[in-house]
MIVEX-820543 format. One line per field, with one value per atom (N, C-alpha, C, CB): z, y, x; residue in three letters. Coordinates in steps of 0.001 Angstrom, whole numbers. Glycine has a CB too. Example, Ala and Ser with C-alpha at 12.3 -4.5 7.8 and 13.67 -1.06 7.14 Angstrom:
# residues 2
pz 7800|7800|7800|9046|7080|7140|7870|5725
py -5690|-4500|-3300|-4473|-2250|-1060|30|-598
px 13190|12300|13200|11308|12850|13670|12900|14084
code ALA|ALA|ALA|ALA|SER|SER|SER|SER
//
This chain:
# residues 166
pz 186496|185281|185226|185186|184022|183832|183312|182854|183286|182822|181438|182829|181238|179932|179714|178878|180520|180364|181080|180904|180426|181006|181065|180182|182239|182321|181564|183792|181057|180395|181225|178932|181668|182427|181478|183700|181364|180484|181340|179476|181110|181820|180794|182613|180991|180115|180953|179479|180722|181489|180753|182895|180800|180217|181217|179724|182475|183539|183661|184874|183345|183420|184829|182967|185855|187228|187527|188236|187052|187252|186517|186763|185285|184498|185153|183085|185608|186256|187537|186567|188322|189580|189312|190356|188320|187998|187517|186939|186601|186057|187161|184961|188079|189162|190083|189984|190169|191062|190414|191551|189092|188459|187423|187807|187284|186238|186317|186311|187510|187646|187429|189011|187197|186992|185573|187325|184624|183231|182331|182973|181168|180197|180649|178812|180447|180806|179548|181967|179175|178024|178561|177061|178205|178704|177511|179513|177558|176483|177085|175572|176260|176725|176759|175855|175822|175737|175079|174946|175123|174575|173058|174968|172391|170940|170594|170349|171344|171122|171380|172027|172427|172735|171610|174061|171161|170069|168816|169758|168486|167301|167411|167098|168582|168795|168696|170160|169324|169309|167924|170299|167231|165884|164914|165387|165057|164194|164429|164437|165688|166006|165429|167538|165504|164984|163457|165410|162798|161345|160835|160830|161761|161369|160769|160396|161073|160537|161607|160000|161214|162210|162804|161586|164071|164743|164162|166257|164207|163719|164585|163696|163982|164716|165688|163755|165344|166209|166265|165710|167115|167123|167533|168028|168343|168772|167603|169892|166600|165441|164411|164809|164605|163601|163725|163691|164823|165027|164596|166491|164246|164004|162734|165141|162815|161635|160862|162019|161383|160725|159356|161585|159045|157747|156646|157766|157027|156074|155790|156606|154912|154603|155720|153287|155443|156445|156878|155908|158136|158699|158829|160080|158332|158407|159214|156989|160117|160891|160873|162372|159960|159779|159330|161084|160077|159746|160354|160207|161023|161636|160662|162985|160430|159535|160280|158220|160333|161006|159949|162176|159714|158730|159472|157739|159551|160309|159668|160481|158373|157706|158057|156180|157923|158259|159749|157440|160465|161892|162162|162734|161139|161298|161583|160037|162530|162844|162631|164314|161789|161516|161769|160074|162134|162309|161410|163831|160402|159437|158841|160097|158569|157937|158881|156956|160150|161129|161909|162096|162046|162766|164255|162558|164836|166275|166903|166596|168017|168733|169662|169542|169199|169992|170234|169286|171394|171679|170882|173218|170730|170023|170653|169993|171975|172617|172353|174126|172415|172121|170676|172394|169771|168345|168097|167515|168694|168515|169110|169159|170252|170887|170008|172286|169511|168640|167358|168309|166790|165563|165788|165082|166910|167195|167377|168454|168168|168441|167177|169494|166249|165025|163897|164562|164079|163024|162719|163423|161432|161086|161272|159653|161640|162072|163504|161968|163808|165172|166097|165306|167175|168080|169469|167583|170404|171758|171783|172772|172317|172542|174030|172064|174376|175791|176267|176036|177584|178140|177650|179695|177679|177266|175798|177495|174921|173485|173186|172694|173792|173528|174092|174120|175291|175892|175035|177316|174632|173843|172460|173705|171863|170538|170589|169940|171636|171715|172376|172481|173513|174248|173797|175730|173138|172602|173631|171860|174824|175871|176428|176986|177321|177979|178982|178675|178935|179860|181180|179275|182255|183568|184495|184205|183940|184736|185270|185862|185099|185570|184471|185968|184725|183708|183815|183803|184731|184991|183743|186079|183027|181843|180768|181296|180606|179616|179971|179522|181238|181678|181498|183143|181832|181705|180247|182295|179358|177934|177398|177135|177763|177305|177872|177717|179110|179725|178947|181200|178590|177817|176420|177712|175806|174485|174531|173948|175540|175685|175782|176932|176568|176753|175404|177753|174592|173290|172318|172697|172360|171473|171893|171469|173169|173663|173073|175199|172684|172098|170649|172161|170044|168657|168601|167973|167899|167819|167067|167117|167709|167148|166758|165940|167467|167178|167823|167640|167530|168116|169617|167424|170320|171767|172134|172515|173159|173667|174812|174146|174681|175703|176446|175071|177733|178564|178728|179939|178579|178944|180242|177793|181327|182653|182804|183716|183246|183477|182222|184184|181039|179790|178958|178972|178627|177780|177238|176636|176030|175416|173982|175450|173527|172108|171700|171793|170412|169861|169219|168835|169486|168862|168163|169902|166984|166287|166981|164801|166876|167578|167005|167634
py 149016|149357|148636|150864|148299|147672|148717|146463|148389|149326|149851|148674|151144|151750|152270|150773|151866|152361|153690|151340|154621|155934|156141|157068|156486|156695|157957|156791|157944|159099|159561|158770|160796|161395|162316|162168|162145|162970|163817|162098|165127|166062|166710|167144|166571|167191|168216|166124|169492|170557|171877|170664|172680|174021|175031|174451|174632|175530|175529|175128|176652|176703|176409|178066|176817|176567|175071|177280|174324|172877|172240|172278|172668|172109|172377|172687|173610|173960|173159|175461|173023|172278|170815|172365|170210|168819|168650|168308|169507|169399|169557|170451|170488|170687|169469|171924|168704|167541|166263|167304|166135|164864|165006|164247|166187|166441|165514|167869|165118|164275|162786|164476|162441|161035|160547|160840|161433|161035|162088|159669|161677|162599|163053|161944|164337|164897|165515|165960|165082|165617|166437|164470|167720|168621|169126|169808|168922|169377|170054|168194|170862|171589|170745|172776|169795|169012|167663|169784|166798|165455|165454|164580|166418|166505|166801|167587|167711|168030|166807|169198|166055|164844|163820|164234|163588|162636|163057|162510|164351|164864|164654|166347|164976|164826|163364|165395|162477|161064|160459|160299|160803|160271|160819|160590|162112|162717|162064|164229|161804|161161|159749|161122|159049|157683|157661|157010|158694|158774|159490|159465|160084|160850|162195|160068|162707|163986|165059|163875|166333|167402|167541|168740|167937|168116|169309|168294|169266|170371|171598|169981|172774|174010|174307|175167|173984|174281|173066|175526|172084|170853|171046|169872|172052|172236|172654|173276|173276|173681|172569|174910|171480|170421|169430|169691|169423|168437|168991|168002|168111|168484|169269|169268|170343|171048|171766|172011|171852|172609|172059|172636|170838|170266|170921|168744|171562|172250|173636|172349|174368|175726|176684|176194|177975|178987|178939|180367|179306|179382|180848|178650|181218|182608|182673|183208|183653|183943|185453|183377|185932|187376|187951|188061|188941|189589|188882|191022|187778|186999|185920|186368|185838|184825|184071|185468|182744|181892|180982|181060|181161|180339|179361|181223|178084|177118|176783|175863|177001|176691|177735|176620|179017|180081|180405|181345|179848|180103|181565|179694|182258|183662|183795|184469|184663|185000|186497|184577|186899|188326|188751|188653|190006|190646|191867|191035|191859|192944|193262|194192|192184|192317|192583|193392|192848|193110|191835|194261|191513|190300|190419|190028|189321|189247|188477|188564|188971|188299|187245|189327|185995|184890|183869|184232|183233|182140|180918|181822|179914|178700|178047|177699|178035|177443|178269|177310|179592|180458|180277|181945|180219|180034|178690|180130|177626|176301|176250|175223|176888|176925|177683|177577|178854|179643|178891|180979|178204|177438|176374|176782|175671|174634|175255|173832|176320|176953|177544|178044|178020|178661|177682|179693|176415|175423|175228|174088|175289|175079|173629|175510|173380|174368|174804|173798|176068|176546|175699|178068|175238|174349|174457|172898|173817|173734|172705|173359|173102|172188|171873|172801|170613|170259|170466|168786|170577|170734|169598|170762|168387|167216|167318|165930|167620|167703|168781|167987|169942|171039|170742|172339|170195|169855|168836|169310|167775|166728|167222|165544|168128|168660|169612|169373|170413|171419|170868|172637|170200|169709|168318|169692|167605|166306|165210|166416|165438|164431|164022|164943|163068|162599|163641|161236|163971|164936|164230|165561|164753|164138|164960|163942|165927|166713|168014|165907|168276|169517|170561|169307|171572|172581|173815|172998|173849|175061|175585|174789|174729|175177|175654|174047|174946|175319|176667|174233|176844|178113|179267|178022|179056|180118|180528|179665|179556|179849|180594|178552|180145|180811|182223|179998|182411|183747|184718|183669|184271|185127|185392|184478|184360|184509|185497|183142|185383|186311|187758|185950|187965|189316|189892|189305|189084|189559|189774|188567|188891|189048|190242|187762|190564|191689|193014|191753|193074|194295|194502|194259|193510|193596|194170|192205|195279|195844|194892|197231|194529|193601|192263|194220|191871|190622|189434|190699|188250|187040|186984|185786|186259|186117|184640|186942|184263|182893|182885|182382|182077|181953|180633|182042|180682|179483|178925|179783|177636|176937|176224|175919|176778|176319|174800|177002|174212|172782|171937|172376|172583|171823|172136|172096|173414|173759|175177|172783|175367|176687|176641|177221|177808|177951|179382|177575|179565|180862|181453|180750|182718|183432|184640|183840|184979|186170|187403|186141|188472|189720|190472|190571
px 227593|228305|229642|228509|229991|231299|232269|231211|233522|234534|234228|235889|234398|234177|232774|234491|231804|230438|230293|229413|229646|229402|227897|230103|227358|225909|225501|225459|224292|223716|222535|223290|222573|221478|220740|221994|219416|218601|217672|217795|217705|216826|215915|217647|214600|213616|212860|212640|213151|212512|212642|213124|211596|211656|212186|210281|212312|212745|214268|212103|214927|216389|216926|216874|216208|216664|216706|215746|215715|215682|216852|214337|217084|218182|219534|218167|219743|221013|221218|221059|220166|220254|220619|218918|219977|220271|221711|219302|222127|223478|224514|223704|224289|225267|225359|224899|224276|224260|224787|222863|224678|225053|226162|223846|226716|227696|228904|228154|229303|230481|230179|231090|228910|228536|228795|227078|228657|228809|228205|228157|227746|227167|225785|227087|225495|224194|223601|224316|222409|221687|220521|221191|220472|219444|218640|220069|217315|216431|215208|216007|214522|213340|212078|213110|211958|210724|211005|209638|210013|210193|210343|209027|209723|209878|211326|208951|211940|213352|214228|213790|213909|214667|214541|214188|213298|213080|213840|211581|213753|214428|215927|214112|216460|217900|218323|218299|217585|217943|217793|217094|216706|216510|217537|215114|217882|218895|220241|218987|220557|221837|221878|222064|220754|220696|220825|219385|220280|220335|221575|219113|222348|223518|223164|224336|221970|221516|221601|220080|221739|221723|220325|222180|220249|218963|218232|219156|216898|216076|216284|214591|216186|216424|215299|216596|214063|212929|212023|212153|212332|211565|210123|212205|209819|208434|207561|208349|208160|207381|207278|207990|208003|208044|206902|209342|206178|205125|203777|205073|202892|201504|201287|200999|200450|199999|201086|198978|202295|203343|203699|204560|203324|203639|202794|203412|201732|200876|201447|199426|200775|201208|200833|200601|200999|200689|199224|201021|199007|197663|197297|197573|196119|195670|194385|195458|194347|193144|192980|193233|192155|192026|193360|191548|193861|195128|196338|195101|196102|197180|197627|196723|198934|199487|200583|200043|200441|201419|202028|200764|203321|204024|204927|204851|204530|205316|206663|204525|206796|208054|209114|207852|208760|209713|209674|209414|208707|208442|208108|209648|207629|207276|205779|207665|205456|204079|203949|203684|202991|202817|201382|203216|201240|199932|199944|199642|199082|199002|200380|198408|201130|202433|203592|202375|203312|204370|204668|203964|205954|206360|206055|207858|205574|205338|206495|203962|206972|208064|207467|208930|207452|206920|208018|205709|207972|208901|208456|208958|209325|208899|207665|210037|207553|206370|205119|206593|205235|204079|203645|204417|204613|204321|203637|205614|204160|203565|202160|204452|201964|200642|199658|200722|200072|199207|198881|199864|199868|199641|198569|200953|198653|197650|196271|198039|196203|194911|194286|195075|195124|194631|194369|195612|194734|194549|193069|195187|192710|191308|190904|191045|189686|188705|189006|187270|188686|188887|188026|188537|188619|187905|188491|187958|187856|188379|189508|187255|190647|191756|191768|193130|191600|191666|193096|191199|193256|194604|195504|194561|194990|195768|196184|194959|195227|195524|196566|194242|196388|197305|198694|196760|198757|200045|200782|199850|200086|200724|201141|199790|200349|200685|201873|199484|201973|203030|204292|202535|204133|205298|205728|205004|204824|205176|205318|206420|204849|204990|203650|205873|203701|202485|202024|202718|200771|200182|199905|198874|200479|200326|199435|201681|198716|197786|198346|197313|199637|200240|200108|201734|199298|199011|199904|197570|200846|201629|202343|202649|203064|203798|202832|204689|201740|200728|200106|199633|199712|199121|200095|198687|201355|202354|202537|203694|202585|202751|201536|202975|200339|199112|199032|197861|199447|199430|200322|199892|201535|202441|201876|203838|201297|200704|199532|200235|198692|197554|198032|196719|199083|199617|200057|200805|200700|201172|200013|202172|199021|197864|197001|197017|196984|196176|196653|196227|197919|198467|198015|199983|197388|196953|195538|197009|195348|193991|193052|194020|191970|190982|191592|190318|192632|193321|192636|194751|193122|192546|192820|193110|191977|192112|192019|191023|192771|192715|191702|194142|190691|189654|189829|188239|189547|189603|188211|190232|188076|186845|187202|186328|186722|187129|187016|186289|188120|188161|188308|186944|188331|188388|189628|187154|189822|190957|190860|191063|191404|191472|190960|192908|190504|190209|190507|188733|190765|191114|189871|192279|189642|188519|189061|187440|188475|188935|188381|188512|189171|188858|187773|189993
code MET|MET|MET|MET|THR|THR|THR|THR|GLY|GLY|GLY|GLY|GLY|GLY|GLY|GLY|GLU|GLU|GLU|GLU|VAL|VAL|VAL|VAL|PRO|PRO|PRO|PRO|LEU|LEU|LEU|LEU|VAL|VAL|VAL|VAL|VAL|VAL|VAL|VAL|CYS|CYS|CYS|CYS|VAL|VAL|VAL|VAL|SER|SER|SER|SER|THR|THR|THR|THR|ASP|ASP|ASP|ASP|PRO|PRO|PRO|PRO|ALA|ALA|ALA|ALA|VAL|VAL|VAL|VAL|ARG|ARG|ARG|ARG|GLU|GLU|GLU|GLU|ARG|ARG|ARG|ARG|LEU|LEU|LEU|LEU|VAL|VAL|VAL|VAL|SER|SER|SER|SER|ARG|ARG|ARG|ARG|VAL|VAL|VAL|VAL|ASP|ASP|ASP|ASP|ASP|ASP|ASP|ASP|LEU|LEU|LEU|LEU|GLY|GLY|GLY|GLY|ALA|ALA|ALA|ALA|VAL|VAL|VAL|VAL|LEU|LEU|LEU|LEU|VAL|VAL|VAL|VAL|VAL|VAL|VAL|VAL|ASN|ASN|ASN|ASN|ASN|ASN|ASN|ASN|LEU|LEU|LEU|LEU|THR|THR|THR|THR|GLU|GLU|GLU|GLU|LEU|LEU|LEU|LEU|ARG|ARG|ARG|ARG|THR|THR|THR|THR|MET|MET|MET|MET|LEU|LEU|LEU|LEU|LEU|LEU|LEU|LEU|SER|SER|SER|SER|ALA|ALA|ALA|ALA|ALA|ALA|ALA|ALA|ASP|ASP|ASP|ASP|GLY|GLY|GLY|GLY|LEU|LEU|LEU|LEU|PRO|PRO|PRO|PRO|ALA|ALA|ALA|ALA|ALA|ALA|ALA|ALA|ALA|ALA|ALA|ALA|ASP|ASP|ASP|ASP|PRO|PRO|PRO|PRO|SER|SER|SER|SER|ALA|ALA|ALA|ALA|ALA|ALA|ALA|ALA|ALA|ALA|ALA|ALA|GLY|GLY|GLY|GLY|PRO|PRO|PRO|PRO|SER|SER|SER|SER|ARG|ARG|ARG|ARG|ALA|ALA|ALA|ALA|GLY|GLY|GLY|GLY|PRO|PRO|PRO|PRO|THR|THR|THR|THR|ARG|ARG|ARG|ARG|LEU|LEU|LEU|LEU|GLY|GLY|GLY|GLY|ASP|ASP|ASP|ASP|LEU|LEU|LEU|LEU|LEU|LEU|LEU|LEU|ILE|ILE|ILE|ILE|ASP|ASP|ASP|ASP|PRO|PRO|PRO|PRO|VAL|VAL|VAL|VAL|SER|SER|SER|SER|THR|THR|THR|THR|GLU|GLU|GLU|GLU|VAL|VAL|VAL|VAL|THR|THR|THR|THR|TRP|TRP|TRP|TRP|ARG|ARG|ARG|ARG|GLY|GLY|GLY|GLY|GLU|GLU|GLU|GLU|ALA|ALA|ALA|ALA|LEU|LEU|LEU|LEU|ALA|ALA|ALA|ALA|LEU|LEU|LEU|LEU|THR|THR|THR|THR|PRO|PRO|PRO|PRO|LEU|LEU|LEU|LEU|GLU|GLU|GLU|GLU|ARG|ARG|ARG|ARG|ALA|ALA|ALA|ALA|THR|THR|THR|THR|LEU|LEU|LEU|LEU|LEU|LEU|LEU|LEU|ARG|ARG|ARG|ARG|LEU|LEU|LEU|LEU|ALA|ALA|ALA|ALA|SER|SER|SER|SER|PRO|PRO|PRO|PRO|PRO|PRO|PRO|PRO|LEU|LEU|LEU|LEU|ARG|ARG|ARG|ARG|LEU|LEU|LEU|LEU|TRP|TRP|TRP|TRP|THR|THR|THR|THR|TYR|TYR|TYR|TYR|ARG|ARG|ARG|ARG|GLN|GLN|GLN|GLN|LEU|LEU|LEU|LEU|PHE|PHE|PHE|PHE|GLU|GLU|GLU|GLU|ALA|ALA|ALA|ALA|VAL|VAL|VAL|VAL|TRP|TRP|TRP|TRP|GLY|GLY|GLY|GLY|GLY|GLY|GLY|GLY|ALA|ALA|ALA|ALA|TYR|TYR|TYR|TYR|LEU|LEU|LEU|LEU|GLY|GLY|GLY|GLY|ASP|ASP|ASP|ASP|ARG|ARG|ARG|ARG|ALA|ALA|ALA|ALA|ALA|ALA|ALA|ALA|LEU|LEU|LEU|LEU|HIS|HIS|HIS|HIS|ALA|ALA|ALA|ALA|THR|THR|THR|THR|VAL|VAL|VAL|VAL|LYS|LYS|LYS|LYS|ARG|ARG|ARG|ARG|LEU|LEU|LEU|LEU|ARG|ARG|ARG|ARG|ARG|ARG|ARG|ARG|LYS|LYS|LYS|LYS|LEU|LEU|LEU|LEU|ALA|ALA|ALA|ALA|ALA|ALA|ALA|ALA|LEU|LEU|LEU|LEU|PRO|PRO|PRO|PRO|ASN|ASN|ASN|ASN|GLY|GLY|GLY|GLY|PRO|PRO|PRO|PRO|ARG|ARG|ARG|ARG|VAL|VAL|VAL|VAL|ARG|ARG|ARG|ARG|THR|THR|THR|THR|VAL|VAL|VAL|VAL|ARG|ARG|ARG|ARG|GLY|GLY|GLY|GLY|ALA|ALA|ALA|ALA|GLY|GLY|GLY|GLY|TYR|TYR|TYR|TYR|HIS|HIS|HIS|HIS|LEU|LEU|LEU|LEU|VAL|VAL|VAL|VAL|SER|SER|SER|SER|GLY|GLY|GLY|GLY
//
């Protein structure tokens, strides 16, 4: 580096412990940019380049969200308002759970391979590590299980996931 140049360290991780550990180790080197996923990074970088404010929920901005609400029985997913309701009652979902459910519920209902779902929700290249995907689906399943006769996420072992109506 020459005088006046400041390095930029970019951390892409959904794990707060990883982000904190990285920041504590490189904070004195220069600027540190910490984001949850590649979609958020792209949104932030493109917004900065265009002089526009970053999107509030970048994970919901990719893929089917450009369409109107998705309905599966009594489940309604509105990607514009980011609201998910069951029989008119709002469900408390994280942005990743909401984006995952939106993809799984997109017509026609089909099997989403691990790769397809990871790339659609996280916006990055799938490298074979399913931990974040499994954790998100596990939390989503727990919340959907509380819905009487609600949709369920099924696993096709070794292939991926699909949503079935209750």
